[in-house]
C-alpha positions in Angstrom: 121.3 69.0 97.5 121.7 73.1 98.6 120.6 73.6 94.5 117.3 71.1 95.0 116.4 73.5 97.8 117.1 76.8 96.4 115.0 75.6 93.6 112.1 74.7 95.6 112.2 78.0 97.5 112.0 79.6 94.4 109.4 77.8 93.4 107.4 78.3 96.4 107.7 81.5 96.6 106.1 83.0 93.6 104.3 86.0 93.8 101.2 87.0 92.5 98.7 89.8 92.3 96.7 89.7 94.9 92.7 89.5 94.5 90.8 92.7 95.6 87.1 92.1 96.5 85.2 95.2 97.7 82.1 94.6 99.5 80.9 97.8 100.3 78.8 99.4 103.3 77.8 96.4 105.3 75.7 96.4 108.8 77.5 95.3 112.0 75.8 92.1 112.0 76.9 90.9 108.6 80.8 92.1 109.6 80.1 90.0 112.8 78.8 87.1 110.9 81.7 87.5 108.9 84.6 87.4 111.5 83.1 83.9 112.9 83.1 83.0 109.3 79.3 82.7 108.6 77.0 84.8 107.0 76.2 86.3 103.4 79.3 88.4 103.5 81.6 85.0 103.9 79.8 83.5 101.3 80.8 85.6 98.7 84.4 85.7 99.8 84.2 82.2 99.3 82.4 82.3 95.6 85.2 84.7 94.8 87.9 81.9 96.0 86.0 79.5 93.9 86.1 81.6 90.9 89.7 82.9 91.2 90.8 78.8 91.6 88.5 77.7 88.8 89.9 80.7 86.2 93.7 79.6 87.1 92.5 76.1 86.1 95.9 73.8 86.2 97.6 76.8 88.1 95.8 76.4 90.9 96.7 72.9 91.6 98.9 72.9 94.9 98.7 76.4 95.9 96.8 77.1 98.9 94.6 80.4 98.8 94.1 82.3 102.0 91.6 85.2 102.1 92.9 88.8 104.3 89.7 90.1 105.0 89.8 93.9 105.9 87.1 95.5 107.2 87.3 99.1 108.1 85.1 102.4 108.9 85.7 105.4 106.7 85.9 108.7 109.2 84.5 111.8 108.4 86.3 114.6 108.1 86.2 117.1 110.9 86.2 121.1 110.0 87.1 123.5 112.8 85.5 127.0 112.6 87.5 130.0 112.7 90.7 128.1 111.9 92.2 128.7 108.8 93.2 124.8 107.2 96.4 127.2 105.4 98.0 130.1 107.2 97.4 132.7 104.6 100.6 134.6 102.9 
């Protein structure tokens, strides 16, 4: 009995590579719609999931795909005037 549970845990704990999708720079309205599960960006995420499921074929049967979406803002680099970044030797 314990062997069967261990085998099932191993089978369900199979690690697959994550799929990264770069949606590029987007307007705040589109990001807000994405957070609500609507809009063009959400449709693009769903299309990518469908494409991945199609490419996996029978391997995708019984697996649950969970999209993890990261929204970030690139901060600009600020330089201080008059202060060197590294001390001179």
